[in-house]
C-alpha positions in Angstrom: -53.1 207.3 86.2 -52.3 203.7 87.7 -48.4 202.4 87.0 -48.5 200.2 83.9 -45.4 198.5 85.4 -47.2 197.1 88.2 -49.7 196.2 85.9 -47.7 194.4 82.8 -45.6 191.8 85.9 -46.3 188.4 85.7 -46.7 187.5 89.4 -47.4 183.5 87.7 -43.7 183.2 88.6 -42.3 183.0 91.8 -39.0 182.8 93.9 -37.8 179.7 95.0 -36.5 179.3 98.3 -33.0 180.6 99.7 -29.9 178.4 99.1 -29.8 178.4 102.8 -33.3 177.1 103.1 -34.9 180.0 104.2 -38.1 181.5 102.3 -37.6 184.3 100.3 -39.7 187.6 100.9 -41.6 188.6 97.9 -40.1 190.8 95.0 -40.8 194.4 96.0 -40.3 197.4 94.3 -37.1 199.7 95.3 -38.4 202.6 96.8 -37.7 205.8 94.6 -36.6 204.0 91.3 -39.0 202.3 88.7 -38.9 198.7 87.4 -37.1 198.2 89.8 -37.0 195.3 92.1 -35.8 193.6 95.4 -36.0 189.9 96.7 -34.0 188.9 99.5 -33.8 186.1 101.7 -35.8 186.1 104.9 -33.1 184.3 107.6 -31.8 186.9 109.8 -28.2 185.4 109.2 -28.6 185.0 105.3 -27.3 187.9 103.5 -28.6 186.7 99.8 -30.0 189.0 98.4 -30.8 190.2 94.6 -32.4 194.1 92.8 -32.8 193.5 89.1 -34.3 195.3 85.8 -38.0 194.1 85.9 -40.3 191.8 87.9 -39.6 188.3 85.6 -36.3 189.2 85.2 -35.6 189.9 89.2 -37.4 186.7 90.3 -35.1 184.4 87.4 -32.1 185.6 88.6 -33.8 184.8 92.4 -34.3 181.6 90.8 -30.6 181.3 89.2 -28.8 182.6 92.9 -31.1 180.2 94.5 -30.2 177.2 92.7 -26.3 177.9 92.7 -23.8 177.6 95.9 -21.8 179.9 94.7 -17.9 180.0 96.8 
């Protein structure tokens, strides 16, 4: 039986560039979890990462993180 959560994700929402200028990874499912997604920066020295509940919320959370520089 196919995973209905995978069929319901909205792939029109795309992760924004990382706040350090690097490219984000594509959202990937967290191993061993249901409906949990992870995005991280592809730059080796950048530790930006987000794990969220739901594909859309994870991408939106990453985009918020990418647009705001926390100090």
